[in-house]
C-alpha positions in Angstrom: 287.2 29.7 191.1 289.3 27.0 192.6 288.8 23.5 191.3 289.3 20.1 192.9 289.6 16.8 191.1 288.3 13.7 192.7 289.0 10.2 191.2 287.5 6.9 192.2 288.4 3.4 191.1 284.9 2.3 191.8 283.0 0.9 188.9 279.6 2.4 188.2 277.0 0.9 186.0 277.1 1.7 182.3 274.6 4.1 180.7 272.9 1.2 179.0 272.3 -0.4 182.4 270.7 2.8 183.7 268.5 3.2 180.6 267.4 -0.4 181.0 266.5 0.1 184.6 264.5 3.3 183.6 262.7 1.3 180.9 261.7 -1.5 183.3 260.4 0.8 186.0 261.1 4.5 186.5 261.3 4.0 190.3 264.0 1.4 189.9 266.0 3.7 187.7 265.6 6.6 190.2 266.7 4.3 193.0 269.7 3.2 191.1 270.7 6.8 190.3 270.2 7.8 194.0 272.4 4.9 195.1 275.4 5.8 192.9 275.1 9.5 193.5 275.4 8.8 197.2 278.5 6.7 196.6 280.1 9.5 194.5 279.2 12.1 197.2 280.7 10.0 200.0 283.9 9.6 197.9 284.2 13.3 197.2 283.6 14.2 200.9 286.2 11.7 202.0 288.8 13.2 199.7 288.0 16.8 200.6 288.0 16.4 204.3 288.7 19.6 206.2 287.7 21.9 203.4 284.8 24.2 204.2 282.6 25.3 201.2 280.1 28.0 201.6 278.9 28.5 198.0 277.1 26.3 195.5 279.0 23.4 194.2 278.9 22.3 190.6 279.9 18.8 189.9 280.9 17.5 186.5 280.8 13.7 186.0 282.9 12.2 183.2 281.9 8.7 182.3 284.5 6.5 180.7 284.0 3.0 179.7 287.0 1.1 178.3 286.2 -0.8 175.2 286.9 -4.5 175.0 289.6 -4.1 172.2 293.1 -5.2 173.2 
């Protein structure tokens, strides 16, 4: 299996923000998830332009949030 690495400098909301949105209203949380998944998909497609994929694609997201320590 061949792998591709896609990186984005875009900042996504923290997990606490997503959980807070889900606690307020499940539809707001779902809308937030859909919005940021679309942004990630567009970034991946832009970086993999010209590559044809015929099989299922498994995507692994790694969330990293820098701590505020200097």
